[in-house]
N, C-alpha and C positions, 0 to 999 in steps of 0.2 A: 368430596372427601379430602383432597388435598388441601382445599381452602380451609376445612375444618380443622385439620392437623397443624396448619399455619397458625390459625387464629390461637389454637391451645399452646403453641409454643411461645408465641408473643405473649400471651396471658402469664405463661410460666416464668417468662423473662422478666415481665413486669412485677411479678410477684416476689421474686429473688431479689430484685433491686429494691423493693419495698422493705423487705426483711433487713437487708444489708444497712439500711439507713435507720433502723431500729435498734435501740439497746437490747441485748441479750435478756436482762432482767426484766424490762417491761414486757417483752414478748411473752416469757415464761409466766409473768403474772396474769396477762390476759388470757392465754390458754387456760390456765388453771381456774380462773375466775368463771370462763364460759362453761367449763366442764362442771363446775359446782353448780351453776345456775341451771343446767340441764338436768342434773341429778335432783336439786332441791325441787325444781318444778315438777317432778315426777313424770317427765316423759322424755323420750329420745327419738332420735329421727333414724329410720330403718330404710334402707334402700332395697326395693324388691323389683322382680321383673328383669328385664334385659335391656342392655344398651344397645340402641338400632341408628346407624347412620343412613338409613334410607332417606332419600330427599335431602341430604347435607344437613340433617337435624339429629340432635341427640334425645333420645326419649328415655326418660327416667321417671320410675312411679315412686311416689314418697309417701310413706305410710308413718303412722303414730302408733307407738307400741309402749308398753310397759317393760321396765327392766327388773330382772329377778333381783331380789335383795341381797345376794353375793355379789352381783355386777355392780349395784349401786355402792356398795363398800369398796369395791376395788377401784372404782372411778373416781370415788371420794379421796381415796389414799392417793392414787396418781395426781389428782388435782392439787391436793395439799402439798405433795412433793414439788410440784411445779410452781406452786406459789412460794414455798419456802425457799426454793432454788432461786426464783427471781429476785425475792428480798435480799438473799445472801449475795447475789450477783451485784444488785444495785450497792449494797453496803460496802462490797469490796472495791466496786469502782470508784465510789466515794473515798474511801479510804486511800486507793491509789492516786485519786485526784489531789487529794490533801497533800499527799506527800510530793506530788510534783510541783515544781516552782517554775513560775514564770517571772523572769527577771526582765522588767520594762526599764529600759535605759532612756530617758529623754533629756536632750541637751538643749539648753535655752542660751542664745547667746546674741541674738539680732534685734529683738523688739522688746520693750517692756508691754507685754500685751497680756490679755486676761482670756486666751482661748482656752477650749476644753482641754484637759490633761491626756497625755497620750494613753494612760492606763484605760481610761473609758473607751478607747478606740480598739482595743485588743480583740481581734477575732474570737467569737465564742467557742470556734472549734478548738482553740488553743486551750486545752484544760490544764488547771492548776491554780495553786495560790499566788496571787499577784504580788509581786514585791517591786516597789519603784525605787530606781537610782535616778535621782534628779541632779544634774549636774549644770548649775545655773552659772554661766559667763558673764552675764550683763552686768555693766559697772555703774548704771543708772547716772552717767554723766552727760553723753549725748546720745539720743536714740539711734541704734544702729551701727555705732562707731565703739570699737575696742580700743580705749585710750591707753590701757595698760595691758597689752598683750602677754606680757611676761606673767603677770598674776593670774590671767587667765589659763595660760599654759599649765602652771601648777595645779590648779584644779583639775584639768582633764587628765594631768599626770596620774592623779590618784584613781582613775576609772577602772584600770585594769586589777587593782587590789581589791576594790570594792566587789566586782563582779567575782572574783575567785574566793572572797570570803562568803559571798552567798551561796555558792556552788559547794561549799565544803559540806559533807555529811549527805550530800543528794548523790544517788547512784548515776552512773552513766545512762544517758538517755532520759533521765526525769526531770531535766530541766531545759528550758527554752529561753531564749534571749529574744526581745523585741525591742527593735531601734526605731527612734525617730527623733529628729532636731531640727532646729532653725539655729544655726551657728556659721561663722565666718569659715570659709573654704579651707584655709590651713587647718582649723580646729577640727571640721568633719573628717578631712582627709587622714588626719592623725588618730581620730576616733575609730575609722575603719582599721587601721593599721594595728590599734591597740587590742580591737576584737577579732583579729584575723585568724587566731586561733580557736575560737570558741564555737568551732561547728557550724552548724545552721542557724542563721539569724535571720529572723523575719522583720522586713524593713516596711516601715509605713512612711509616707511623706505628706507634707501640709499642703492642702488645698487652698490656695490663698482666696479663690473666688468664693467656694462654698464654706470658707472658715471651719474646716474639719479635717481630721486625719483620715487618710485614704490608703487603700491597699493597691499594690501595683498589679492590677489584674485587666487591664485592657488589653486587647491584642496588638500584636507587633504590625507597626505600619510599613515596615520594611526599610525605613530611612537608614543610612549607614554614613560613617565618616569618610570624608575626602582627604586623601594624605598629600601634602603639598611640602616640597623642600627638602625632604630626605635625601633624594638623588644628588643634590648639590652638596651633601655633607661628605667630605673626604675622610679617608680612613685616618683615625688617630686624634680627633680633637678632644681634649681633655672636658670640655663643657660644651652644653648645647641647651639652647631655650625651646621649650617645646610649650606651644600655644594650642590649647583645647578649647573650641567653641561648641558648647552644646545648646545652652538655653539663649545666651547673647553673644553676639559677635564681638570678640575681644580685639580693641585696637592695637594694630601692629606698633603703632608709633609709640604707644604708651608702653608696651613690653620692650621695644628696643631702647627707650630711654632708661629703662631699669637695668638692661644688660646690653650695652651697645656694641661690644665688640664680638658677640657670640652670633654663630649661624642659628638660624630659627627654622624650626619644623613646626608645621601647622596640621591639625585635625580639625577639620570642620563638618558639623553635621548640617545638612540641607534637607528640608528646611528645619531651622532651628525655632526656638520659641520656649516660652515658660510651660507649655502644656503638652510636651512631646516625650514625655518620660514615664508615662503611666503604665509602661508595659515591662513586666520583670523579663520576658524573653527578650525584649528589644534590648534592655539594659545588659543581659548576658553577653550578647553579641558585640555591644560598643564596647563593654570591657575587655573581651577578647581582642578586639581591635587596637585598643589603648594598649594592652599589654605587649602585642606583636610589634608595634612601633618603638616601644621602649626596648624591647628585646633586640631588634634590629640596631638600634643606637648603641646598646652595649656591645653587640658584636663588631661596631665599627670602631671600639676603644673608648667610648664615652664614659667618663668616671663620675660625671655630676651632672644633673639635669636642674634647669630652672623651670618650673612648672606654673604656667599662667593658665587657670581652669576657670571657665564661666559654666557652670552646670547646676542644675537642682541638687538639694541636700542627698537625697537617695543615691543619685549617680555618682558624686562626689566620694560618698561613704562607701560605695561598691568599689570604685578605683583604689581607695585605701586598703581596703581587704585584700585586693589583688595584688598589690605591691609587695613583691618579695624583698625584704630588706637584707636578706643574705646573698642574693644572687644578682640583683639589679643595681643599676648605679645610684648613687646618693642623690637625694632629691630635696630640693627647696621649693615649697609651694608658696606661692605669694597671695597676699590680701589686696584686694581692689578698694580703693576709696577715691571716688569720683573727684572730690574737691580738693584733694590734697596734691602736692607737687614734691616729689613724683607720685603719680596716682597709684603706684605700687609701694607704699612707705615701708612695708616690713613682711617677713615671710617667717617661715618655720623650716628649719632643717629636720627633716623626719628621722627617726632613730634608725642607725644602721645596725648590723649584727653586733649583737652584745650590748647595745644600749637599751635604755628601758623608757627614755622620754625624748621629746623633741626641743631643739635649741633655737631661740629667737635669733633672726637675723635682719640685718638693715643692709639696703642695696649698696651703701657706701663703704661697709665694712663687713662683708659676707665672710662667715667664719666656716 
């Protein structure tokens, strides 16, 4: 008997889970149609006899009988109400979905590519009208190189205004932002800061091997940052170089050539690689570790950080969203160009409290 009851409980749990995954409107319509079919067919199921648990089995006698006319009418009325209620529920859901707005922010800035648009990869679970905000930073001069970073910076500066205009007239909770991009590290970090006050943002990243946008839904592999050099930072330095290696190892010599006189603190992910970032849970922990290091440097009196960051787009964007411009040191994020001398030819000073946009900086004339 215990086994039978356990089976019934498991069956009930599966039924509840099944119901949760079905829209209410569809369920109501199905129930109503079943009742109508039973009545129109002129038969009904009647259960007679007793329920016996002897031998671990349930014995149920099933008979077929006619329903009286008043009962037919009552059942038809109930079935009609169910169907109409289901249709109304579906219409209301469609209306609400139409009112909802999904703002798809795609930033292009590294390659002149013909990959699939980000909007086509938005998960189906995210309901609402898709509205695309395309920020194209490519300058079509040399593939993968931003030759006029100032012009690209102006385009990115308009992103916050575009998003706010699209959110006008939409109630709180009725808009969702989906972000994905392939752009230089300073612009990606700045994009994160621009969208830091926009609530939850769904982030997708580009899978170079599969040539498609992907969600960050893999399990956490447990890899964490190794922190080096912070214990050697004496209290009171105005500026510090922070070198963060997630995907590729940053050459310390290249960073020191850019800011030769500054102490260097390093965060290194072991093992690194370009495929170690597909877990949102892992990214959350890495973001906390990054933020904790920055806070420790602030507490030591650091007023400006020179950030050298090698990481996938989604990680850089997350770090930018986490960076509090009001309470953390001023930060300059540098762009790596392998064949240039110096290899970090320019950077972007991120907006501080009260500022709305980033400022282009050169290593030999930092502002």
